[in-house]
Structures are given as structure tokens and as C-alpha cells.
N, C-alpha and C positions, 0 to 999 in steps of 0.2 A: 504494500500500500504506500502511496505517496500523496501528500496534500500539496496543492499548488496555490500560491497567492500572487496575483499580479499587482503591480504598482507602477507609477510613473506617468500615467495618463494625465490629460489636462487640455487646456485651450491654448492653441498656438496659432500664429499668423502663417499664412501661406509662405513657403520658403524656409520656414523655421525647422527646428529639430526637437526631437524628444527621445529619451531613452527609457524603454519599458523594461521592467524587471519581473522575473518569474522565480520566486523563492520556493524551494521545495523543502518539505519536511517529511519525516517518516522513514525515508530511505535515501541513500546518497544519489544525487542526480546523475552521477556518472554511470549508473546502471540503466538509464532511461534515454531513449530518443525523445527529444522535446521539439515541439512545433508551436508556431504562432498562427492563429487564425483570426479573422475579423468578420464582423457582421453588422450591417447597417439595416435600419428598418425596411422591411419589404424585400430584402435581398437574402440570397442564400449565404451560408457561411463560406468564406473565401480563404483559401490557403495563402499564407504570407511567406513563411520560411520554416525550415526544419534543420536540426543539428543532431549529429550522431552522438552516442554516449562518449566517445573519445574526444569529440570536438573536431575531428579531422575531416569530417564529411558534412557538407551543408548543401541545401538546395533552396531555391527561391521561386516564388510565384512571379508571374510576369509583371505585376504591379510593383513588386519590390526590387526587382533587379536593377542594380546600379544606384539605388538610393538607400536601401536598408542593409544592415549587417546583423546577423545573428551570431552570438558568441556565448561561451559558458565559462564560469569560474567555479571549478569543482571545490575549491577551498571554502567558498561561500555558499555552495550548493544552490547556485543561482544561474539562470539563463537570461541573457539580455537581448533586446532588439533595439538597435540604434537606428533611428529613422531620421533621415535628412531630406532636405528639399520637399517638405511636406506639401501636399495639395489638398484642396477642399474635399476631393473624392476619397481621401484617406480617412475621413471622418467615419468612425465606427466604434463599436465595442470590440476591444482586442482581447483575445483569450489565449492562454497558453495551455498546452495539452501534452501528455506524456504517455509513453508506452515502454514497458520493460523490454530491454534488448541487450544482447551480448555486447561487450566492450568494442569489438571489432566491426560491429554492424555499420553499414553505410546507408545513407538515406537518399541515394540517387534515384531509386525506383519510384515510379509514379504512385505506388501504393502509399508512400509516406506523405503524399499531398492530400490524402483523403481524410476527412474528419473521423470516419468510422474505423480508422487504423489505430486510434488512440483511446486509451482506457480511462485516463484521468484528466480532469479539466479543472481549471480555476474558475473563479466567479466573474472574471472579466474586468477590464479597466477602460473607461471611456476616453477616446481621443477625438478632439474636435479641432478642425483646422478652418480658420476663418479666411475669407478671401479679401 
């Protein structure tokens, strides 16, 4: 079991930056693949980024490529999402999710971009980007 708590959301102007954090408790985050998803009203949950248990493998959704960076700090049991060059269309509730995986697991396969791949979810943090 792992519990996930997101933080770092807020209101930012277009072009600005935010860093989201996903703090894990219960088990060490290095035994889990972790992803960020987001959802805005009336839309389906959208994949943003994923990182492998080792941190050596990452994958990004189209909306995140070139602007967002996912990383992890095993000592702090936390996964981060650095979001730069934010746009109004990035406005959404952002969720982190986790699935138990072997340390050498990579997250390149498309399966890791699907919400049903993940077993544990946080409560979400709101990101609002004003134009």
C-alpha cells in the first residue's frame, strides 16, 4: 500500500511555472512507477508524464513534451512535475498515481499512459493558468 499526497498547485499567469509534488507514504516510492494525470471539467483524464521506479525511464504526453519535466527524489520519497511555459489549457486538477513495479521496469510502453494501469491515486491539486 502507498498513500499519495499532491501539492504545489495554484494560480499562475500564462508563461509562468509551477512545481507539483507527489509525496508518498507507506512504502518507498522507488518500488513504484509514478505518473501524473490531469482532468478538467467535461474532459477525460489526460496522461501528462510517467517515471520508472529507478528514475531512469520517463515518458510524456504530447501536451507536456518540451515544457514539463518529471523527476523523483527517493530520499524524500517524492515525485515532482516541473511545469514551465504554462498555458491556459493546462488548467486542470492534476493527480499523481502509482503502480508497484520492479526497480528495472521502464515506462516507455503505451500501457503506462493509461489511467487504468495505476492502482493508487492522490486527491489531486488544482492548477489554474490565467491568460
